C-alpha positions as a Markdown table, in Angstrom:
| # | Residue | x | y | z |
|---|---|---|---|---|
| 1 | Met | 0.0 | -11.6 | 17.7 |
| 2 | Leu | 0.5 | -8.8 | 19.1 |
| 3 | Lys | 2.8 | -6.4 | 17.8 |
| 4 | Lys | 5.7 | -5.4 | 20.9 |
| 5 | Ile | 6.3 | -1.9 | 21.0 |
| 6 | Leu | 8.7 | 0.1 | 23.4 |
| 7 | Ile | 8.9 | 3.8 | 23.9 |
| 8 | Val | 12.0 | 5.3 | 25.2 |
| 9 | Gly | 11.0 | 8.2 | 27.0 |
| 10 | Ala | 7.7 | 9.1 | 29.0 |
| 11 | Gly | 7.6 | 12.6 | 28.5 |
| 12 | Ser | 5.2 | 14.7 | 27.0 |
| 13 | Ile | 5.6 | 13.2 | 23.7 |
| 14 | Gly | 6.4 | 9.4 | 24.7 |
| 15 | Ser | 3.4 | 10.0 | 27.0 |
| 16 | Arg | 1.3 | 11.2 | 23.9 |
| 17 | Tyr | 2.1 | 8.2 | 21.7 |
| 18 | Phe | 1.6 | 5.6 | 24.3 |
| 19 | Lys | -2.1 | 6.8 | 25.4 |
| 20 | Ile | -2.5 | 6.7 | 21.6 |
| 21 | Leu | -0.7 | 3.2 | 20.9 |
| 22 | Arg | -2.2 | 1.5 | 24.4 |
| 23 | Arg | -6.0 | 1.8 | 22.5 |
| 24 | Lys | -4.4 | -0.8 | 20.1 |
| 25 | Lys | -6.0 | -4.6 | 20.7 |
| 26 | Ser | -3.4 | -5.5 | 18.1 |
| 27 | Leu | -0.5 | -4.0 | 20.4 |
| 28 | Leu | 1.7 | -4.7 | 23.1 |
| 29 | Val | 2.7 | -1.6 | 24.6 |
| 30 | Lys | 6.0 | -0.5 | 26.7 |
| 31 | Arg | 7.9 | 2.2 | 27.9 |
| 32 | Tyr | 11.1 | 2.6 | 29.8 |
| 33 | Asp | 12.1 | 6.2 | 31.5 |
| 34 | Ile | 14.6 | 7.2 | 34.1 |
| 35 | Asp | 11.5 | 8.2 | 35.9 |
| 36 | Lys | 10.4 | 4.8 | 37.6 |
| 37 | Lys | 6.9 | 5.9 | 37.9 |
| 38 | Lys | 6.3 | 5.9 | 34.2 |
| 39 | Ser | 8.7 | 3.2 | 33.6 |
| 40 | Asp | 7.7 | -0.7 | 33.2 |
| 41 | Phe | 11.4 | -1.3 | 33.3 |
| 42 | Leu | 13.6 | -0.9 | 36.2 |
| 43 | Lys | 17.0 | -0.5 | 33.6 |
| 44 | Phe | 17.2 | 0.2 | 30.0 |
| 45 | Gln | 19.0 | -3.0 | 28.9 |
| 46 | Asp | 15.8 | -5.1 | 30.9 |
| 47 | Ser | 13.4 | -3.1 | 28.0 |
| 48 | Leu | 15.8 | -4.3 | 25.3 |
| 49 | Ser | 15.8 | -7.7 | 26.9 |
| 50 | Trp | 11.9 | -7.9 | 26.6 |
| 51 | Leu | 12.9 | -7.7 | 22.6 |
| 52 | Pro | 10.3 | -5.4 | 21.2 |
| 53 | Glu | 9.7 | -5.2 | 17.3 |
| 54 | Tyr | 9.6 | -1.5 | 17.2 |
| 55 | Val | 11.4 | 1.0 | 19.1 |
| 56 | Ile | 9.9 | 4.8 | 19.2 |
| 57 | Ile | 12.9 | 7.0 | 21.1 |
| 58 | Cys | 11.5 | 9.9 | 22.7 |
| 59 | Ser | 14.4 | 10.6 | 24.9 |
| 60 | Pro | 15.7 | 14.4 | 25.5 |
| 61 | Asn | 17.2 | 15.2 | 21.7 |
| 62 | Asn | 20.7 | 15.0 | 22.3 |
| 63 | Leu | 20.2 | 11.5 | 23.6 |
| 64 | His | 18.5 | 10.1 | 20.8 |
| 65 | Leu | 21.5 | 9.0 | 18.9 |
| 66 | Lys | 23.1 | 7.3 | 21.4 |
| 67 | Ile | 20.2 | 5.6 | 22.2 |
| 68 | Leu | 19.5 | 4.4 | 18.7 |
| 69 | Asn | 23.3 | 3.3 | 18.5 |
| 70 | Lys | 22.3 | 1.0 | 21.6 |
| 71 | Ile | 19.5 | -0.4 | 20.4 |
| 72 | Ile | 20.7 | -1.5 | 17.1 |
| 73 | Asn | 23.8 | -3.2 | 18.6 |
| 74 | Thr | 21.5 | -5.3 | 21.0 |
| 75 | Ile | 18.4 | -6.4 | 19.3 |
| 76 | Lys | 16.7 | -6.9 | 15.8 |
| 77 | Leu | 14.0 | -4.9 | 14.9 |
| 78 | Lys | 11.4 | -4.2 | 12.2 |
| 79 | Arg | 11.2 | -0.9 | 12.7 |
| 80 | Ile | 12.3 | 2.2 | 14.7 |
| 81 | Leu | 10.9 | 5.7 | 15.1 |
| 82 | Val | 13.2 | 8.3 | 16.7 |
| 83 | Glu | 11.6 | 11.8 | 17.4 |
| 84 | Lys | 12.8 | 14.8 | 15.6 |
| 85 | Pro | 15.0 | 16.2 | 15.6 |
| 86 | Leu | 17.5 | 13.4 | 14.6 |
| 87 | Gly | 20.3 | 14.3 | 16.7 |
| 88 | Thr | 22.2 | 17.5 | 17.6 |
| 89 | Asn | 25.4 | 17.5 | 15.6 |
| 90 | Leu | 26.9 | 15.6 | 12.5 |
| 91 | Arg | 29.4 | 14.2 | 14.8 |
| 92 | Glu | 27.0 | 12.0 | 16.0 |
| 93 | Ile | 25.7 | 11.1 | 12.6 |
| 94 | Ile | 29.0 | 9.9 | 11.7 |
| 95 | Asn | 29.8 | 8.0 | 14.9 |
| 96 | Ile | 26.6 | 5.7 | 13.7 |
| 97 | Glu | 27.2 | 5.3 | 10.3 |
| 98 | Asn | 30.4 | 4.1 | 10.9 |
| 99 | Asn | 28.7 | 1.3 | 12.8 |
| 100 | Lys | 28.2 | -1.8 | 10.8 |
| 101 | Asn | 25.3 | -2.8 | 12.2 |
| 102 | Phe | 23.6 | 0.4 | 11.4 |
| 103 | Lys | 24.0 | -0.3 | 7.4 |
| 104 | Lys | 21.5 | -3.4 | 8.1 |
| 105 | Asn | 19.0 | -0.9 | 10.1 |
| 106 | Lys | 19.1 | 2.0 | 8.0 |
| 107 | Lys | 16.5 | 1.9 | 5.8 |
| 108 | Lys | 14.3 | 0.4 | 9.1 |
| 109 | Ile | 15.0 | 4.4 | 10.9 |
| 110 | Leu | 12.1 | 6.7 | 10.5 |
| 111 | Ile | 11.6 | 10.0 | 11.9 |
| 112 | Ser | 9.0 | 12.0 | 13.3 |
| 113 | Cys | 7.2 | 13.9 | 10.9 |
| 114 | Asn | 3.5 | 14.1 | 12.4 |
| 115 | Met | 3.0 | 18.2 | 10.8 |
| 116 | Arg | 2.9 | 15.9 | 7.5 |
| 117 | Phe | -0.4 | 15.0 | 8.6 |
| 118 | His | -1.7 | 17.6 | 9.8 |
| 119 | Pro | -5.0 | 18.5 | 8.1 |
| 120 | Ala | -3.9 | 22.1 | 6.3 |
| 121 | Ile | -1.1 | 20.3 | 5.0 |
| 122 | Lys | -2.5 | 17.5 | 3.4 |
| 123 | Lys | -5.0 | 20.2 | 1.8 |
| 124 | Ile | -2.0 | 22.4 | 0.6 |
| 125 | Lys | -0.2 | 18.9 | -0.7 |
| 126 | Lys | -3.5 | 18.2 | -2.8 |
| 127 | Tyr | -3.8 | 22.0 | -4.1 |
| 128 | Ile | -0.1 | 21.7 | -5.5 |
| 129 | Glu | -0.5 | 18.4 | -6.7 |
| 130 | Ser | -3.8 | 19.4 | -8.3 |
| 131 | Lys | -2.7 | 22.3 | -10.2 |
| 132 | Lys | 0.2 | 23.1 | -13.0 |
| 133 | Gln | 1.0 | 26.4 | -12.3 |
| 134 | Lys | 4.1 | 27.3 | -12.2 |
| 135 | Ile | 5.3 | 28.1 | -7.9 |
| 136 | His | 7.7 | 31.0 | -7.8 |
| 137 | Tyr | 8.4 | 30.9 | -4.1 |
| 138 | Ser | 7.0 | 29.9 | -0.7 |
| 139 | Glu | 6.8 | 31.3 | 3.0 |
| 140 | Ile | 6.5 | 29.1 | 6.0 |
| 141 | Phe | 6.6 | 30.0 | 9.8 |
| 142 | Trp | 6.4 | 28.9 | 13.0 |
| 143 | His | 6.3 | 31.5 | 16.4 |
| 144 | Tyr | 5.8 | 30.7 | 20.0 |
| 145 | Lys | 6.7 | 32.4 | 23.2 |
| 146 | Leu | 9.2 | 30.9 | 25.0 |
| 147 | Asp | 8.3 | 30.2 | 28.6 |
| 148 | Gly | 11.4 | 31.0 | 31.0 |
| 149 | Lys | 9.9 | 29.4 | 34.1 |
| 150 | Asn | 9.0 | 26.2 | 32.7 |
| 151 | Lys | 12.4 | 24.2 | 34.1 |
| 152 | Gln | 11.1 | 21.3 | 31.8 |
| 153 | Lys | 12.0 | 23.2 | 28.9 |
| 154 | Asn | 15.5 | 24.4 | 29.7 |
| 155 | Tyr | 16.9 | 22.8 | 27.2 |
| 156 | Phe | 15.5 | 25.4 | 24.3 |
| 157 | Lys | 18.3 | 27.3 | 25.7 |
| 158 | Ile | 20.6 | 24.8 | 24.8 |
| 159 | Lys | 22.3 | 24.2 | 21.5 |
| 160 | Ser | 23.9 | 21.1 | 22.7 |
| 161 | Gln | 20.6 | 19.8 | 23.7 |
| 162 | Gly | 19.0 | 20.7 | 20.4 |
| 163 | Gly | 17.7 | 23.9 | 21.8 |
| 164 | Gly | 16.9 | 27.1 | 20.1 |
| 165 | Ile | 14.3 | 28.1 | 17.5 |
| 166 | Ile | 16.6 | 26.4 | 15.0 |
| 167 | Phe | 15.9 | 22.9 | 16.3 |
| 168 | Asp | 11.9 | 23.8 | 16.7 |
| 169 | Leu | 12.2 | 24.7 | 12.7 |
| 170 | Trp | 12.5 | 21.1 | 11.5 |
| 171 | His | 9.6 | 20.4 | 10.7 |
| 172 | Glu | 9.1 | 23.7 | 9.0 |
| 173 | Ile | 12.6 | 22.5 | 6.5 |
| 174 | Asp | 10.7 | 18.9 | 6.3 |
| 175 | Leu | 7.4 | 20.6 | 4.8 |
| 176 | Val | 9.5 | 22.9 | 2.1 |
| 177 | Thr | 11.1 | 19.8 | 0.8 |
| 178 | Tyr | 7.9 | 17.5 | 1.4 |
| 179 | Phe | 6.2 | 20.3 | -1.1 |
| 180 | Phe | 9.2 | 21.4 | -3.4 |
| 181 | Gly | 11.7 | 18.8 | -3.2 |
| 182 | Lys | 15.2 | 18.6 | -2.3 |
| 183 | Ile | 17.4 | 21.3 | -0.9 |
| 184 | Asn | 19.9 | 22.5 | -3.6 |
| 185 | Lys | 21.5 | 25.2 | -1.0 |
| 186 | Ala | 20.3 | 27.4 | 1.8 |
| 187 | Lys | 21.6 | 29.9 | 3.9 |
| 188 | Val | 20.8 | 30.4 | 7.9 |
| 189 | His | 21.1 | 33.6 | 10.0 |
| 190 | Asn | 20.2 | 32.6 | 13.4 |
| 191 | Tyr | 20.1 | 35.6 | 16.5 |
| 192 | Tyr | 20.9 | 35.3 | 19.9 |
| 193 | Asn | 19.3 | 37.4 | 23.3 |
| 194 | Lys | 21.9 | 38.6 | 25.7 |
| 195 | Lys | 22.1 | 35.1 | 27.6 |
| 196 | Lys | 22.6 | 33.6 | 24.3 |
| 197 | Ile | 19.3 | 32.1 | 23.4 |
| 198 | Asn | 18.9 | 31.5 | 19.9 |
| 199 | Lys | 15.4 | 33.0 | 19.7 |
| 200 | Leu | 15.4 | 34.2 | 15.9 |
| 201 | Ser | 16.2 | 32.1 | 13.0 |
| 202 | Lys | 15.7 | 33.1 | 9.1 |
| 203 | Ile | 16.7 | 30.7 | 6.6 |
| 204 | Thr | 16.8 | 30.6 | 2.8 |
| 205 | Ile | 16.4 | 27.8 | 0.8 |
| 206 | Lys | 16.6 | 27.3 | -3.1 |
| 207 | His | 15.0 | 23.8 | -4.2 |
| 208 | Asn | 16.5 | 21.5 | -7.1 |
| 209 | Ser | 13.1 | 22.3 | -8.7 |
| 210 | Gly | 14.3 | 26.0 | -8.5 |
| 211 | Ile | 11.3 | 27.1 | -6.2 |
| 212 | Met | 12.9 | 29.5 | -3.5 |
| 213 | Ser | 11.7 | 29.3 | 0.2 |
| 214 | Phe | 12.3 | 31.7 | 2.8 |
| 215 | Val | 11.7 | 29.5 | 6.3 |
| 216 | Ser | 11.3 | 32.0 | 10.0 |
| 217 | Gly | 10.5 | 31.3 | 13.3 |
| 218 | Asp | 11.1 | 33.0 | 17.0 |
| 219 | Tyr | 10.3 | 32.4 | 20.7 |
| 220 | Leu | 9.2 | 36.2 | 20.9 |
| 221 | Arg | 5.4 | 36.1 | 19.7 |
| 222 | Ser | 2.5 | 36.0 | 22.6 |
| 223 | Leu | 0.2 | 33.6 | 20.6 |
| 224 | Lys | 1.8 | 30.2 | 18.9 |
| 225 | Glu | 1.3 | 30.6 | 15.1 |
| 226 | Arg | 2.3 | 28.6 | 11.9 |
| 227 | Gly | 1.3 | 29.3 | 8.2 |
| 228 | Met | 2.6 | 29.2 | 5.1 |
| 229 | Lys | 2.4 | 31.4 | 2.0 |
| 230 | Ile | 2.6 | 30.2 | -1.6 |
| 231 | Ile | 3.4 | 32.3 | -4.5 |
| 232 | Phe | 2.2 | 30.4 | -7.7 |
| 233 | Glu | 2.0 | 32.1 | -11.1 |
| 234 | Asn | -1.5 | 33.5 | -10.7 |
| 235 | Ser | -2.4 | 33.2 | -7.7 |
| 236 | Thr | -1.6 | 33.2 | -4.0 |
| 237 | Leu | -2.3 | 30.2 | -1.5 |
| 238 | Asp | -2.4 | 31.4 | 2.2 |
| 239 | Trp | -2.0 | 29.2 | 5.3 |
| 240 | Ile | -2.4 | 30.4 | 8.8 |
| 241 | Ser | -2.8 | 28.6 | 12.6 |
| 242 | Ile | -3.3 | 30.2 | 15.5 |
| 243 | Gly | -3.3 | 29.1 | 19.0 |
| 244 | Lys | -3.1 | 25.6 | 20.5 |
| 245 | Tyr | -6.0 | 24.3 | 22.0 |
| 246 | Pro | -7.9 | 24.8 | 20.1 |
| 247 | Glu | -5.9 | 25.6 | 16.9 |
| 248 | Lys | -7.7 | 28.1 | 14.7 |
| 249 | Ile | -6.9 | 26.7 | 10.8 |
| 250 | Gln | -7.6 | 28.5 | 8.0 |
| 251 | Ile | -6.8 | 28.5 | 4.3 |
| 252 | Asn | -7.2 | 31.3 | 2.1 |
| 253 | Leu | -6.8 | 31.6 | -2.3 |
| 254 | Leu | -5.9 | 35.1 | -3.2 |
| 255 | Lys | -6.7 | 35.5 | -7.1 |
| 256 | Asn | -7.6 | 38.7 | -9.1 |
| 257 | Asn | -8.1 | 40.7 | -5.7 |
| 258 | Ile | -10.4 | 38.1 | -4.7 |
| 259 | Val | -10.2 | 36.4 | -1.3 |
| 260 | Lys | -11.7 | 33.2 | -1.2 |
| 261 | Asn | -11.8 | 31.0 | 1.4 |
| 262 | Ile | -11.0 | 27.0 | 0.9 |
| 263 | Phe | -10.6 | 25.4 | 4.3 |
| 264 | Lys | -11.5 | 26.3 | 8.0 |
| 265 | Ser | -11.3 | 24.5 | 10.7 |
| 266 | Lys | -10.5 | 24.0 | 14.7 |
| 267 | Leu | -8.5 | 21.3 | 16.0 |
| 268 | Ala | -9.3 | 20.4 | 19.7 |
| 269 | Pro | -6.7 | 18.2 | 21.5 |
| 270 | Gln | -8.4 | 15.1 | 20.7 |
| 271 | Ser | -8.4 | 16.1 | 16.9 |
| 272 | Gln | -4.7 | 17.0 | 17.2 |
| 273 | Ser | -3.9 | 13.6 | 18.4 |
| 274 | Val | -5.3 | 12.4 | 15.0 |
| 275 | Met | -2.2 | 13.2 | 13.1 |
| 276 | Tyr | -0.2 | 11.2 | 15.5 |
| 277 | Glu | -2.4 | 8.8 | 15.1 |
| 278 | Ile | -1.9 | 8.4 | 11.2 |
| 279 | Met | 2.0 | 8.8 | 11.6 |
| 280 | Leu | 2.1 | 6.0 | 13.9 |
| 281 | Asp | -0.3 | 3.7 | 11.6 |
| 282 | Asn | 2.5 | 4.9 | 9.0 |
| 283 | Phe | 5.4 | 3.6 | 11.2 |
| 284 | Leu | 3.9 | 0.5 | 11.9 |
| 285 | Asn | 2.0 | -0.7 | 8.8 |
| 286 | Lys | 5.0 | 0.4 | 5.9 |
| 287 | Lys | 3.8 | 3.2 | 4.6 |
| 288 | Lys | 7.5 | 4.7 | 4.3 |
| 289 | His | 6.1 | 7.1 | 1.2 |
| 290 | Lys | 4.9 | 9.4 | 3.6 |
| 291 | Met | 7.3 | 9.0 | 6.2 |
| 292 | Leu | 10.6 | 10.8 | 6.7 |
| 293 | Asp | 13.5 | 9.0 | 6.1 |
| 294 | Trp | 17.3 | 8.8 | 7.4 |
| 295 | Asp | 18.7 | 10.6 | 4.4 |
| 296 | Gln | 16.2 | 13.0 | 4.5 |
| 297 | Ser | 16.4 | 14.0 | 8.2 |
| 298 | Lys | 20.8 | 14.1 | 8.0 |
| 299 | Lys | 20.5 | 16.9 | 5.4 |
| 300 | Ile | 18.1 | 18.8 | 7.2 |
| 301 | Leu | 20.6 | 18.4 | 10.7 |
| 302 | Lys | 23.0 | 19.2 | 8.4 |
| 303 | Leu | 21.5 | 22.5 | 7.3 |
| 304 | Ile | 20.2 | 23.4 | 11.5 |
| 305 | Ser | 23.3 | 22.2 | 12.9 |
| 306 | Asn | 26.2 | 23.7 | 10.9 |
| 307 | Val | 25.6 | 27.0 | 12.1 |
């Protein structure tokens, strides 16, 4: 019997998920969007009446929790995937946690964490687990050029809609907790331009493990960059990814004044889809140990929204 999957939102990420999942012969995938040309249903209620077993929420950031609340009040589901960020403020979290239907569904709700399945991250995770060296601290960053002419990305400018670089650092915060454990305390510095757009953020994190992480991001670079340094007791692991199509990836190990390359790759658009496919497979097949859950996501949202 085919698994019934509903995707709410047919923007860039919703369309990506739709293309990946509809290729699977074991799945029946439909989507709802306010753009009727991209929707299989006239009304949102019609999509819920179809009684999907799985729902993936890819709406604008500020609508994620509103839609989630509507879904858990209407139908029973096996699992729900919410695109990151989980929401845009903690008030939304409190409201939904007071819903009696939330408690029944909490363990079924997972949040998008595709970067955990990025080839560089898989390599770094394996390296950390294989070494018993003490880790002093880590630095992780994400830089991008904000396109002010792109009207579809205007929400980047509005904090209430989940805009600003601080919300785009969701993945980076998730990754340092994925590597080094829960956050003990953190301090955030946001910087705004004259138009009050959050284009630069710096975060200092102390993990329960005692490891420090320094997270930074900005919309000021001419080229997309993402990377990380992990400072071990006797060596440094250095990851850098540059560009998007293709994405050039390199991981070097620095030890005793010697630089050794341990991973090098180019990710074409087709290759980039693989990490989304792996994440969706984890979501659909109960591989929760690699997924981002509600409580972890709530802590990230508290960190980035309470500033």
